[in-house]
C-alpha positions, -999 to 999 in steps of 0.1 A, spaced: -637 -217 362 -642 -230 322 -610 -215 298 -613 -208 263 -579 -204 246 -565 -191 284 -596 -167 295 -614 -176 319 -653 -172 310 -682 -182 337 -710 -212 336 -722 -190 307 -692 -190 280 -696 -148 288 -655 -134 292 -647 -128 332 -624 -101 318 -633 -81 289 -598 -70 284 -592 -105 277 -612 -104 241 -593 -110 206 -603 -114 174 -590 -157 185 -615 -157 214 -643 -147 193 -639 -176 165 -637 -197 189 -662 -190 207 -681 -194 175 -669 -223 167 -684 -243 204 -716 -228 187 -709 -244 154 -706 -207 129 -681 -195 110 -683 -155 112 -687 -140 80 -682 -103 74 -717 -97 80 -707 -112 122 -682 -89 124 -700 -63 112 -723 -68 142 -695 -78 168 -679 -43 166 -707 -29 164 -716 -40 196 -682 -32 206 -687 1 195 -718 3 214 -701 -8 246 -674 16 244 -696 47 237 -723 37 266 -706 10 287 -733 -14 293 -740 -43 264 -775 -36 243 -806 -55 242 -828 -68 219 -844 -46 214 -816 -17 215 -800 -38 188 -818 -42 162 -828 0 159 -792 9 160 -777 -17 134 -811 -7 114 -799 34 123 -762 26 114 -763 -9 83 -797 -1 72 -833 -20 74 -824 -51 54 -796 -58 84 -816 -45 112 -844 -65 112 -850 -99 137 -851 -125 116 -810 -113 99 -796 -112 133 -813 -139 139 -803 -157 112 -767 -149 123 -771 -156 157 -796 -185 164 -796 -178 203 -803 -150 205 -787 -116 186 -775 -98 218 -768 -125 240 -747 -142 215 -734 -123 198 -722 -101 232 -704 -136 240 -687 -129 207 -680 -93 214 -664 -102 242 -687 -82 262 -712 -92 293 -745 -104 290 -770 -80 282 -793 -68 311 -827 -86 308 -810 -116 287 -821 -154 302 
């Protein structure tokens, strides 16, 4: 089994135990994907973590986009903006950085 900063991850890089997550792990995952996390990334990562805490599952990209638009406005709640932050998929890559399980429906 692979690890990142001592935390076990599956073959796709998602944490096995979501309670292992911390900001350093998110930064290390982003570095592996050649992404430097900005304030905008953290807005989405924190949103995903709050969403998961409330609903107990990670949102698919369509739900994520609509929910971000409601919370942060239409300029941030659209696919173009979210894919500019998370080029491998806002739901999938965002959830991985947030230490959450892979959203259902993500390949």
